[in-house]
SEZA-377918 format. One record per residue (C-alpha): residue number from 1; x, y, z; residue in one letter. Coordinates in Angstrom, 2 decimals. Each point is the difference from the previous one (the first is absolute). Last residue first. Layout:
SEZA-377918
[NUM [X Y Z] "A"];
...
END
This chain:
SEZA-377918
[275 [-13.74 8.92 -9.13] "V"];
[274 [3.15 1.38 -0.72] "L"];
[273 [-0.64 3.41 1.48] "G"];
[272 [3.01 0.65 2.15] "E"];
[271 [2.86 -2.43 -0.79] "C"];
[270 [2.79 2.73 -0.69] "Q"];
[269 [2.76 -1.66 1.94] "L"];
[268 [0.36 2.83 2.16] "G"];
[267 [-3.65 0.51 0.57] "R"];
[266 [-0.70 -3.77 0.98] "I"];
[265 [3.19 0.37 2.35] "W"];
[264 [-1.07 2.94 1.78] "E"];
[263 [-3.53 -1.56 0.42] "A"];
[262 [1.54 -3.36 1.33] "A"];
[261 [2.07 2.21 2.53] "E"];
[260 [-3.21 2.09 1.24] "A"];
[259 [-2.19 -3.19 0.47] "E"];
[258 [2.54 -1.76 2.06] "V"];
[257 [0.43 3.14 2.21] "A"];
[256 [-3.80 0.09 0.46] "Q"];
[255 [-0.02 -3.50 0.89] "R"];
[254 [2.61 0.57 2.57] "G"];
[253 [-1.71 3.06 1.48] "A"];
[252 [-3.14 -1.97 0.35] "T"];
[251 [1.73 -2.76 1.51] "L"];
[250 [1.36 2.33 2.78] "A"];
[249 [-3.31 1.52 0.47] "D"];
[248 [-1.80 -3.24 0.13] "A"];
[247 [2.29 -1.63 2.32] "W"];
[246 [-0.79 2.78 2.66] "T"];
[245 [2.34 2.21 2.06] "F"];
[244 [-1.60 2.93 2.19] "P"];
[243 [2.47 2.72 -0.78] "A"];
[242 [3.73 0.83 1.26] "P"];
[241 [1.29 3.37 -1.39] "P"];
[240 [1.74 -1.43 -1.78] "V"];
[239 [-0.86 -3.18 -2.41] "Q"];
[238 [1.72 -3.05 0.72] "E"];
[237 [-2.70 -1.95 -1.35] "V"];
[236 [-0.74 1.98 -2.85] "N"];
[235 [3.56 0.19 -1.01] "S"];
[234 [0.27 -3.78 0.36] "R"];
[233 [-2.91 -0.68 -2.22] "V"];
[232 [1.00 2.44 -2.79] "A"];
[231 [3.73 -1.21 -0.08] "D"];
[230 [-1.34 -3.65 -0.13] "V"];
[229 [-2.38 0.62 -2.91] "F"];
[228 [2.74 2.15 -2.11] "R"];
[227 [2.45 -2.99 0.71] "Q"];
[226 [-2.27 -2.38 -1.20] "H"];
[225 [-0.82 1.83 -3.37] "L"];
[224 [3.78 0.95 -0.45] "G"];
[223 [0.89 -3.56 0.35] "T"];
[222 [-2.79 -1.54 -2.34] "A"];
[221 [-0.19 1.41 -3.55] "I"];
[220 [0.09 -2.35 -2.67] "N"];
[219 [0.51 1.37 -3.48] "M"];
[218 [-2.39 -1.62 -3.04] "K"];
[217 [0.19 0.40 -3.82] "R"];
[216 [3.59 1.01 -0.79] "M"];
[215 [0.52 -0.31 -3.78] "G"];
[214 [2.15 2.90 -1.12] "L"];
[213 [-2.50 2.81 0.33] "R"];
[212 [-0.63 -1.38 3.68] "G"];
[211 [3.93 -0.01 0.98] "A"];
[210 [-0.24 3.86 -0.93] "R"];
[209 [-3.00 0.70 1.85] "L"];
[208 [1.80 -2.07 2.91] "V"];
[207 [3.19 2.12 -0.42] "D"];
[206 [-2.08 3.37 0.22] "A"];
[205 [-1.61 -1.60 3.31] "T"];
[204 [3.24 -0.13 1.72] "P"];
[203 [0.66 -3.52 1.47] "I"];
[202 [0.18 0.29 3.69] "G"];
[201 [-2.74 -2.58 0.67] "T"];
[200 [-0.45 -2.18 -3.19] "G"];
[199 [2.01 -2.67 0.91] "G"];
[198 [-1.40 -2.44 -2.72] "H"];
[197 [-0.95 1.06 -3.36] "L"];
[196 [-1.96 -2.36 -2.01] "S"];
[195 [0.31 -0.76 -4.05] "L"];
[194 [-2.88 -0.46 -2.25] "P"];
[193 [1.10 -3.00 -2.46] "R"];
[192 [1.56 0.29 -3.47] "A"];
[191 [3.10 -1.75 1.20] "T"];
[190 [2.74 1.54 -2.04] "A"];
[189 [-1.70 3.18 -0.50] "A"];
[188 [-0.65 0.56 3.80] "A"];
[187 [3.45 -1.28 0.97] "I"];
[186 [1.68 2.49 -2.59] "R"];
[185 [-1.96 2.57 1.33] "E"];
[184 [0.43 -0.29 3.47] "I"];
[183 [3.62 -0.40 -0.59] "L"];
[182 [0.62 3.23 -1.77] "E"];
[181 [-1.82 1.46 3.08] "F"];
[180 [2.36 -1.49 2.65] "R"];
[179 [-1.46 1.83 3.17] "L"];
[178 [2.27 1.72 2.21] "K"];
[177 [-1.36 -0.01 3.49] "P"];
[176 [1.31 2.88 2.44] "P"];
[175 [2.36 -1.67 2.64] "Q"];
[174 [-1.06 -1.80 2.97] "R"];
[173 [-3.36 -0.69 -1.63] "Y"];
[172 [-2.97 -0.96 2.46] "F"];
[171 [-1.60 -3.69 -0.60] "G"];
[170 [0.27 -2.03 -2.99] "H"];
[169 [2.61 0.86 -2.84] "A"];
[168 [0.13 1.40 -3.45] "N"];
[167 [2.94 0.33 -2.58] "G"];
[166 [-1.74 -2.39 -2.70] "V"];
[165 [-0.98 -3.13 1.73] "A"];
[164 [-2.92 -1.44 -1.74] "P"];
[163 [-3.50 -0.65 0.69] "A"];
[162 [-2.06 -1.81 -2.54] "L"];
[161 [-3.52 -0.02 -0.75] "L"];
[160 [-2.07 -2.85 -1.53] "D"];
[159 [2.40 -2.93 0.53] "V"];
[158 [0.05 -2.33 -2.78] "R"];
[157 [2.66 -2.15 1.69] "T"];
[156 [2.12 -1.13 -3.26] "E"];
[155 [-0.34 3.31 -1.99] "R"];
[154 [0.14 2.38 3.09] "V"];
[153 [3.46 -1.51 0.97] "F"];
[152 [1.48 -0.14 -3.53] "A"];
[151 [-0.84 3.61 -0.37] "A"];
[150 [1.04 0.99 3.48] "A"];
[149 [3.46 -1.96 -0.68] "E"];
[148 [0.51 2.18 -3.01] "D"];
[147 [-1.00 3.08 1.78] "P"];
[146 [2.61 -0.57 2.96] "D"];
[145 [-1.35 1.17 3.21] "T"];
[144 [1.98 2.04 2.25] "V"];
[143 [1.96 -1.70 2.88] "D"];
[142 [-0.86 1.35 3.30] "G"];
[141 [-2.65 2.49 1.72] "G"];
[140 [-2.59 -2.23 -1.84] "I"];
[139 [1.85 -3.31 -0.72] "R"];
[138 [-0.60 -1.06 -3.73] "G"];
[137 [-3.19 -1.36 -1.26] "L"];
[136 [-3.38 0.21 1.93] "E"];
[135 [-3.16 -1.31 -1.16] "G"];
[134 [-3.54 1.02 -0.10] "E"];
[133 [-3.09 -1.99 -0.51] "I"];
[132 [-3.48 0.83 -1.18] "L"];
[131 [-3.08 -1.92 1.26] "A"];
[130 [-2.64 -2.11 -1.33] "G"];
[129 [0.71 -2.72 2.16] "H"];
[128 [1.29 -2.46 -2.56] "A"];
[127 [2.24 3.05 -0.93] "H"];
[126 [1.33 0.17 3.28] "A"];
[125 [0.77 -3.78 0.32] "I"];
[124 [1.85 -0.04 -3.28] "R"];
[123 [1.85 3.14 0.84] "A"];
[122 [1.08 -1.83 3.06] "M"];
[121 [1.61 -2.61 -1.77] "A"];
[120 [1.61 2.30 -2.52] "K"];
[119 [1.49 2.31 2.96] "T"];
[118 [1.52 -3.43 1.94] "R"];
[117 [1.72 -1.35 -3.29] "R"];
[116 [1.25 3.82 -0.69] "T"];
[115 [1.31 0.82 3.08] "N"];
[114 [1.47 -3.61 0.15] "E"];
[113 [1.85 0.74 -3.19] "A"];
[112 [1.09 3.35 0.97] "L"];
[111 [1.27 -0.84 3.30] "S"];
[110 [-1.99 0.82 2.95] "C"];
[109 [-0.36 3.13 2.16] "G"];
[108 [-2.24 1.50 -2.89] "S"];
[107 [-2.64 -2.60 0.31] "G"];
[106 [-2.57 2.63 1.06] "D"];
[105 [-3.59 -1.36 -1.10] "F"];
[104 [-2.28 2.95 -0.26] "M"];
[103 [-3.58 -0.09 -0.11] "V"];
[102 [-2.94 1.30 -1.51] "S"];
[101 [-3.92 0.49 0.26] "D"];
[100 [0.14 -1.81 3.77] "F"];
[99 [-2.90 -2.30 0.55] "G"];
[98 [0.84 -1.91 3.00] "A"];
[97 [1.15 -3.06 -2.20] "E"];
[96 [2.33 2.35 -1.63] "L"];
[95 [1.49 1.46 3.62] "A"];
[94 [0.47 -3.75 1.02] "A"];
[93 [1.57 -1.21 -3.14] "T"];
[92 [2.60 3.07 0.42] "V"];
[91 [0.90 -1.16 3.75] "V"];
[90 [0.49 -3.69 -1.01] "G"];
[89 [2.16 0.88 -2.81] "E"];
[88 [2.04 1.69 2.08] "D"];
[87 [1.87 3.66 -0.75] "R"];
[86 [-3.18 2.03 -0.29] "G"];
[85 [1.42 3.65 -0.82] "H"];
[84 [-3.06 1.79 0.01] "D"];
[83 [-3.32 -1.26 -0.12] "L"];
[82 [-2.48 2.14 -2.30] "H"];
[81 [-3.78 1.02 0.85] "L"];
[80 [-1.13 2.31 -2.98] "V"];
[79 [-2.87 2.62 0.67] "V"];
[78 [-1.95 1.84 -2.82] "P"];
[77 [-1.15 3.42 0.92] "V"];
[76 [-3.38 0.42 1.81] "S"];
[75 [0.88 -1.62 3.38] "A"];
[74 [-2.86 -1.63 2.20] "Q"];
[73 [0.68 -3.55 -1.43] "E"];
[72 [3.78 0.68 0.56] "A"];
[71 [-0.35 0.17 3.55] "F"];
[70 [-1.67 -3.18 0.59] "L"];
[69 [2.41 -1.44 -2.54] "R"];
[68 [2.88 1.24 2.03] "V"];
[67 [-1.19 -1.60 3.17] "V"];
[66 [-1.05 -3.38 -1.80] "K"];
[65 [3.45 -0.20 -1.82] "A"];
[64 [1.72 0.56 3.37] "C"];
[63 [-2.05 -2.75 1.83] "T"];
[62 [0.72 -2.60 -2.88] "E"];
[61 [3.62 1.14 0.22] "F"];
[60 [0.15 -0.79 3.60] "S"];
[59 [1.27 1.73 3.06] "G"];
[58 [3.85 0.77 -0.36] "Y"];
[57 [-0.06 -1.74 -3.41] "A"];
[56 [-1.13 3.26 -1.84] "G"];
[55 [2.97 1.73 2.02] "A"];
[54 [2.43 -2.45 -0.86] "P"];
[53 [-1.02 0.09 -3.84] "A"];
[52 [-0.15 3.84 -0.42] "Y"];
[51 [-3.37 1.08 -0.91] "V"];
[50 [-0.03 2.47 -2.72] "L"];
[49 [-3.32 1.86 -0.85] "L"];
[48 [-0.21 1.51 -3.55] "V"];
[47 [-2.90 2.67 0.05] "A"];
[46 [-0.63 1.22 -3.24] "P"];
[45 [0.09 3.96 -0.12] "C"];
[44 [-3.09 2.26 0.15] "R"];
[43 [1.89 2.51 2.21] "A"];
[42 [-2.40 0.26 2.79] "A"];
[41 [-0.56 -3.82 -0.34] "E"];
[40 [3.51 -0.84 -0.06] "C"];
[39 [0.59 2.02 3.26] "A"];
[38 [-2.78 -1.37 1.77] "S"];
[37 [0.96 -3.59 -1.04] "L"];
[36 [3.52 0.53 1.58] "V"];
[35 [-0.94 1.68 3.12] "G"];
[34 [-2.89 -2.68 0.61] "V"];
[33 [2.03 -2.82 -0.85] "L"];
[32 [2.71 1.28 2.21] "F"];
[31 [-2.25 0.51 3.00] "D"];
[30 [-1.43 -3.28 -0.41] "A"];
[29 [2.95 -2.23 -0.08] "Q"];
[28 [0.07 -2.41 -2.89] "G"];
[27 [3.50 -1.15 0.52] "G"];
[26 [1.47 3.11 0.27] "A"];
[25 [-1.60 1.82 -2.87] "V"];
[24 [2.99 0.14 -2.47] "D"];
[23 [-0.89 2.31 -2.83] "F"];
[22 [0.12 -0.32 -3.83] "A"];
[21 [0.75 2.97 -1.91] "P"];
[20 [-0.85 -0.31 -3.67] "L"];
[19 [3.15 0.80 -2.26] "C"];
[18 [-1.35 1.90 -3.40] "L"];
[17 [0.50 -0.03 -3.69] "G"];
[16 [-3.84 0.68 -0.27] "K"];
[15 [-0.46 -2.89 -2.28] "R"];
[14 [2.05 -2.11 2.27] "E"];
[13 [-1.54 0.86 3.17] "A"];
[12 [-3.34 -0.76 -1.58] "L"];
[11 [1.21 -3.34 -1.04] "L"];
[10 [1.40 -0.48 3.43] "L"];
[9 [-3.38 0.48 1.41] "L"];
[8 [-1.71 -2.22 -2.39] "E"];
[7 [2.09 -2.91 1.10] "K"];
[6 [-0.56 0.72 3.43] "P"];
[5 [-3.82 -0.40 -0.87] "S"];
[4 [-2.24 3.28 0.05] "L"];
[3 [-2.89 0.04 2.55] "T"];
[2 [-1.74 3.00 1.70] "A"];
[1 [-1.46 -1.07 3.40] "M"];
END
């Protein structure tokens, strides 16, 4: 397995002025892992693997981490395992103890004071485990992030990445998203931290490239990846004329769809050949 720490990967993205794609792997499901890692290896792109907190807790974070590590040991590109949207201290701590490389503590549903207090406490724990931590400020899909508040939040909590609300939203967009590029630039300058863009599905790659030049260093991709997997499996199962059905065929179609989706994002974000 090729090795680069999460911090080294962020520095690499900063030097290149790029935003790295981070792919949700459905709690460590094998077809998602194989699909994403195959795309990353073919493109020589670091593999940032997201595990949404409820999905990781469905089995256990320890099992999830072990499964990911088994695949990562065979990979020829650096692999980072990141916990996405941990809203409970116990959940985030469990992921850290399982060996996740980085974690997100999402206190955005709290008041600013409570978010700051809780994120600061979790940052101490994450750093004690040698992991990076991401915080969220503002409401993604709602109120945008204030640059002055972001600067104070980062200074007090000591988070390594910040997920701001800059016109992005989770899931499918009902209307074309309009990123606030001037706000991204101001937040990046005020915090001097790598920024994380949530709600990647539906944002044009040209907009993400522009955001990368302004300080976005990671973009989460989940909804579109999952939808493409489900569509491919359903199409295989419902194929006409009828054919002998096997789960191997259906899941292979899903894996190939995941690989294709990941490859498209890697090309679009110009992250080929980084390692």
